[in-house]
N, C-alpha and C positions, 0 to 999 in steps of 0.2 A: 403619506406614509414614507416616501423617500426622504423627507426632511429629517426623519429620525435616524438615518444611516450616516455614520461618521466614518470616513476612510482614514486609516492611520498608516504610517510607514511600517515596513516589515521590521520585525524585531531583529536585533543583532544575532548573527549566527543562524538565521532562518534557513532551513533546508528546503531547497526547491524540488529535490528528488529523493525518494527513498527506494532502496533496492535491497533485496535479500539474496544472499548467496547460501544455498543449502548444501554446498559441496561437503562440508565437514560432517553434517548429520547423515548425509547420504552414504559417504564412504565409511564412516566409523560405526554407524548403527544400522545401515542398510535401509534407512527410511526412504519412502517414496511418497509423493503427494497422492491423495486419493482421487483428486480431480485435476484435469488440465486447467490452465488459466482460463481458457475459453469456456469450458464446461462450468467452472466455478462462478464466472461472471453471469452466465445464463441462470444458474441456480440462485444466485444472489438477487438478480433483477426480477425474475419471474416468480 
């Protein structure tokens, strides 16, 4: 099965990290997340 896997180089412009800044939606609309990150991960995994 491992013989079917072909590793390729990363594509140009590949993002290694993604981050979200919710400051604008929080300040302008008063939005708050319904779950903390930890609680959301637990809900997702379980």
